C-alpha positions in Angstrom: -22.0 -7.8 -14.6 -20.4 -4.1 -14.5 -16.8 -3.6 -14.5 -14.2 -1.1 -15.3 -12.3 -2.6 -18.6 -8.9 -1.2 -20.1 -7.9 -2.0 -23.7 -4.9 -0.1 -23.7 -3.2 2.6 -21.1 -5.6 5.5 -20.4 -8.2 3.8 -22.6 -11.1 2.3 -20.4 -14.8 1.8 -20.2 -17.5 0.9 -17.5 -19.5 -2.1 -19.4 -21.2 -5.1 -18.9 -18.8 -8.3 -19.0 -19.9 -11.7 -18.3 -20.3 -12.7 -14.3 -17.7 -15.2 -13.2 -18.7 -18.5 -11.4 -16.6 -20.3 -8.8 -14.6 -23.1 -10.4 -13.0 -25.8 -8.4 -10.9 -24.3 -5.5 -12.5 -20.8 -6.2 -14.8 -18.4 -4.5 -17.0 -15.9 -5.8 -17.1 -12.6 -4.0 -19.7 -9.9 -4.5 -17.5 -6.6 -4.4 -18.4 -4.1 -1.5 -15.7 -1.4 -1.8 -12.3 -1.3 -3.5 -9.5 1.3 -2.6 -8.1 3.5 -5.2 -4.4 4.1 -4.8 -1.4 5.6 -6.4 -0.5 2.4 -8.0 -3.9 2.3 -9.9 -2.7 5.6 -11.4 0.5 4.0 -12.4 -1.6 1.2 -14.1 -3.8 3.5 -15.7 -0.9 5.0 -17.4 0.5 1.6 -18.3 3.3 1.3 -15.9 3.4 -1.3 -13.1 3.8 -4.0 -15.8 0.3 -3.7 -16.3 -0.9 -6.2 -19.0 -4.0 -5.4 -21.3 -7.0 -5.9 -21.8 -7.4 -5.4 -17.8 -10.1 -4.8 -15.2 -7.9 -3.0 -12.5 -8.6 -2.7 -8.8 -6.5 -4.6 -6.0 -7.9 -3.2 -2.7 -11.1 -5.3 -1.8 -13.7 -6.1 0.7 -16.5 -8.1 0.0 -18.7 -11.2 0.7 -18.5 -14.3 -0.5 -21.8 -15.6 -2.5 -20.5 -18.8 -4.0 -18.3 -21.7 -3.2 -16.5 -23.5 -5.9 -16.2 -27.2 -5.5 -13.7 -28.6 -2.7 -13.7 -25.1 -0.8 -14.3 -25.6 2.7 -12.5 -22.8 4.5 -15.3 -20.2 4.1 -19.0 -19.7 4.1 -21.4 -18.0 1.9 -21.9 -14.5 3.4 -18.6 -14.2 4.9 -16.6 -10.9 4.5 -13.3 -11.4 3.2 -10.5 -9.6 1.6 -8.1 -10.9 -1.3 -4.6 -11.0 -1.5 -3.7 -9.8 -5.0 -0.4 -11.1 -5.3 0.4 -14.3 -6.8 3.7 -16.2 -6.7 4.9 -18.9 -9.3 6.1 -21.5 -6.6 8.7 -22.8 -9.0 11.6 -20.1 -9.6 14.7 -20.2 -7.5 13.5 -17.5 -5.2 10.2 -19.1 -4.6 12.0 -22.7 -3.9 14.2 -20.9 -1.4 11.2 -19.4 0.4 11.8 -16.0 -0.7 8.3 -15.5 -2.3 8.2 -11.6 -2.5 11.3 -12.0 -4.8 9.6 -14.3 -7.0 10.7 -13.9 -10.9 7.2 -14.7 -12.3 5.2 -12.8 -9.7 1.8 -11.7 -11.1 -1.0 -9.3 -9.7 -4.9 -9.4 -9.6 -5.6 -6.0 -11.0 -2.1 -5.6 -12.9 -1.6 -8.8 -14.7 -4.8 -10.6 -14.1 -8.4 -9.4 -13.8 -9.1 -7.0 -10.5 -11.7 -5.7 -8.3 -13.1 -2.9 -10.1 -16.3 -5.0 -10.8 -19.7 -6.2 -9.1 -18.0 -10.0 -8.5 -14.8 -11.5 -8.8 -13.8 -15.3 -8.9 -10.6 -16.0 -7.2 -8.5 -19.0 -5.6 -9.9 -19.8 -2.1 -5.8 -19.7 -1.2 -5.8 -15.9 -1.8 -8.8 -15.3 0.2 -8.7 -14.0 3.9 -11.7 -13.7 6.4 -12.1 -10.1 7.8 -15.5 -11.0 9.2 -16.4 -8.6 12.2 -14.2 -5.8 11.0 -16.0 -2.5 9.8 -15.8 -2.5 6.2 -14.2 0.8 6.1 -11.4 -0.7 8.1 -11.2 -4.1 6.2 -10.8 -2.1 2.9 -7.3 -1.2 4.1 -6.4 -5.1 4.5 -4.0 -5.1 1.4 -2.2 -1.5 2.0 -2.0 -2.5 5.7 -0.3 -5.7 4.6 2.2 -3.8 2.4 2.9 -1.8 5.2 3.2 -4.9 7.4 5.9 -6.1 4.9 7.5 -2.7 5.2 8.0 -3.1 8.9 9.2 -6.9 8.4 11.9 -5.7 6.1 13.0 -2.7 8.4 13.4 -5.0 11.6 14.0 -1.9 13.3 16.3 -1.9 16.4 14.1 -1.2 19.7 14.4 2.4 21.0 15.3 4.3 17.8 14.0 7.5 16.0 11.9 7.0 12.9 11.0 9.4 10.2 8.3 8.6 7.6 8.1 11.0 4.8 4.4 10.6 3.4 1.3 11.1 5.3 -0.9 9.2 2.8 -2.8 6.2 3.9 0.1 3.6 3.6 2.5 5.9 5.2 0.3 6.5 8.1 -0.3 2.6 8.3 3.5 2.0 8.4 4.2 4.9 10.5 1.6 3.3 13.1 3.2 -0.3 12.7 6.7 1.2 13.1 5.5 3.1 16.5 4.2 -0.2 18.1 7.2 -2.5 16.6 9.8 -1.0 18.8 10.6 2.6 17.8 10.7 5.1 20.8 9.5 8.0 18.4 7.8 8.2 15.0 7.8 11.8 13.0 5.6 11.8 10.1 6.7 14.7 7.5 4.4 15.9 4.7 3.1 19.0 2.9 -0.6 18.9 3.7 -1.7 19.9 7.0 -4.9 18.1 7.4 -3.3 14.8 6.6 -0.7 15.6 9.3 -3.7 16.4 11.5 -5.2 13.1 10.8 -1.7 11.3 11.8 -1.8 13.0 15.2 -5.5 11.8 15.6 -4.1 8.4 15.1 -1.7 8.7 17.9 1.4 9.4 16.2 3.1 12.2 18.6 5.3 14.0 16.1 4.4 15.6 12.9 6.4 18.2 10.9 5.1 20.1 7.7 7.5 20.5 4.9 7.6 22.0 1.4 8.3 19.0 -0.9 10.0 21.0 -3.4 12.7 22.5 -1.1 15.0 20.1 -0.2 17.5 22.4 1.7 14.6 23.4 4.0 13.4 19.9 4.3 16.9 18.8 5.4 17.2 21.7 7.8 13.8 21.5 9.4 14.0 17.7 10.1 17.5 17.6 11.2 16.3 20.5 13.8 13.1 18.1 14.9 15.4 15.3 15.1 17.7 16.9 17.8 20.4 17.7 15.3 21.6 14.0 14.4 18.9 12.4 12.2 17.0 9.4 12.6 17.6 5.6 12.8 15.1 5.0 10.2 14.0 7.1 7.4 11.1 6.0 5.1 10.5 7.3 1.8 6.7 6.7 1.4 5.9 9.5 -1.2 7.5 8.1 -4.5 9.3 11.9 -4.6 12.9 11.7 -6.0 13.3 15.1 -4.2 12.4 13.6 -0.8 14.5 10.5 -2.1 17.7 12.6 -2.2 17.4 13.9 1.4 16.8 10.5 3.0 20.4 9.4 3.4 21.6 12.9 4.9 18.7 12.7 7.3 19.9 9.0 8.5 22.1 8.6 11.7 25.3 6.4 11.6 24.5 2.8 11.0 20.9 3.7 10.2 18.7 2.4 7.7 16.6 4.0 4.5 13.4 2.2 3.4 12.2 2.9 -0.1 8.4 2.2 -0.2 7.0 4.7 -2.2 6.5 4.1 -6.0 8.3 6.2 -8.6 8.3 5.8 -12.4 11.1 3.0 -13.6 13.1 5.9 -15.1 13.4 8.2 -12.2 16.8 8.5 -10.1 17.7 9.2 -6.5 21.3 10.6 -5.8 23.3 9.9 -3.0 26.9 10.2 -1.9 28.6 6.6 -1.8 31.2 7.6 0.6 28.6 8.9 3.1 26.8 5.3 2.9 30.2 3.6 3.3 31.6 5.6 6.0 28.5 5.5 8.0 27.3 2.3 7.3 23.8 3.3 6.0 21.6 0.5 5.0 19.4 0.9 2.0 16.4 -1.2 1.7 13.4 -1.8 -0.7 10.0 -2.6 0.3 8.1 -3.9 -2.7 4.0 -5.0 -2.1 4.1 -8.0 0.0 3.4 -11.8 -0.4 2.9 -13.2 3.1 2.0 -10.2 5.3 -2.0 -10.4 5.1 -2.8 -12.2 8.2 -0.3 -10.2 10.4 -2.1 -7.0 8.9 -5.6 -8.4 9.7 -4.5 -9.0 13.1 -3.0 -5.5 13.4 -6.4 -4.0 12.3 -8.2 -6.1 14.6 -6.1 -5.2 17.4 -5.8 -1.5 16.8 -2.1 -1.5 16.2 -3.2 -0.2 12.7 -5.9 2.4 12.8 -7.9 3.7 9.8 -10.4 6.3 11.5 -11.3 9.0 9.2 -8.9 8.1 6.6 -11.3 7.6 3.8 -12.4 11.0 2.4 -13.9 10.5 -0.9 -16.6 7.8 -2.0 -17.4 6.9 -5.5 -19.7 4.5 -7.6 -18.3 2.4 -10.4 -19.7 4.5 -12.7 -17.8 7.4 -11.4 -14.5 5.4 -11.6 -12.7 8.3 -13.7 -13.5 10.9 -11.1 -12.1 8.5 -8.4 -9.1 8.6 -10.4 -9.0 12.3 -10.8 -9.5 12.8 -7.0 -6.0 10.5 -6.4 -4.3 12.3 -8.9 -5.3 15.8 -8.4 -7.7 16.8 -5.5 -5.8 18.3 -2.5 -8.7 17.3 -0.3 -8.2 13.7 -0.9 -6.7 11.3 1.6 -8.0 8.0 0.8 -10.5 7.0 -2.0 -12.8 4.2 -2.1 -15.2 2.9 -4.8 -18.6 1.5 -3.4 -19.8 -1.1 -5.8 
C-alpha cells in the first residue's frame, strides 16, 4: 500500500509499504479521508513526542474491510473513526481513573503508525462507528472529541460569558460546544474575516476581528466587546503566546482560562500572580482526549457541533507536502483534508 513515511523530522517520502492485516482483536480499515492539523506540523518538525520512523496522521474516517479473530462489534463495510490516543492502563493515573494523565500515553500518528496511508489495522477497542454521518463531518470526529474534552474540563457555569480565541476548526467546534453547554453568550475572536464569517454561519452570534500581534489593541477591543468587565471563560485556542498573555486580564473575577492551543514546549506565557490570587482566577489545561469520542460523535449526529463549510482544501496522498504547506502558510485554508 501507499503511505507517508518519515525516517526523521522533516524527512519523509510517499512510498509503498506492506499492507497490514487484521490480527486477533483488530479491524483493518480502508482509509477514506484524513484531516491535517497543526499537530501534524509539530510532528513534522519532530515535536509532540514524535517517534521515528513514523506514518503520521490521526484524524480518520474510513470503512472496515477486514475483521480480525474475535471481533464482533463491527461489520465489513461499516464507516468508522478511530481514537488515536492510547493509555497504558497500569500507571497510577490510569489506576485512579484519570486516563488523560496517563504517564505512558501514546498516540497513533505520533508514536505508533497513523493514518496517512491506504489501510490501517487497529485494535477494535479504539474504533467507533460513524455510520450514517457524511464523511465530511465524520472526518472531524477526533478534533470534535478534543473539543468535547475541553468542554468537560471547563465545566462552565450556566449563564456565563465565554471568549474563544481562534476560529480554526477546533476553536469553532469548542465554541459551539460551549454555546450549547450552558454559556449565555460566546464570542469568537480571530484575525481572519472568512473564518469569523464561518463562525457566524455555524450559529456563533458574536465575532470580533483582532490583530494577533497587538496585545494592547486586543485587550481594549475585547474588554469593550464584553461590556467592560471581561468573560467568565477565556479559551486560548491559537497556540500564540501573545494571545496567552492577555487571557488572564480578560477574565472576570472567579473566571477560568483554558489553555487549549498547542505551543512549542519552550514557549512562555506571562501573567501577574497577584491578579490570579486576588481575583481567584482558575487556569486549566486541556490536552487531547482519551474518553470523549462517544460524546463527540453524539454531538456531531445531533448538530450540537456543526462542520458545514469548514473544509476548504483537499489533497491526495501524493500531495501530502502541499497539504502541510497549506496548513502552515495558506491564508485561504481553514480545514485541510487528504483523500485517499
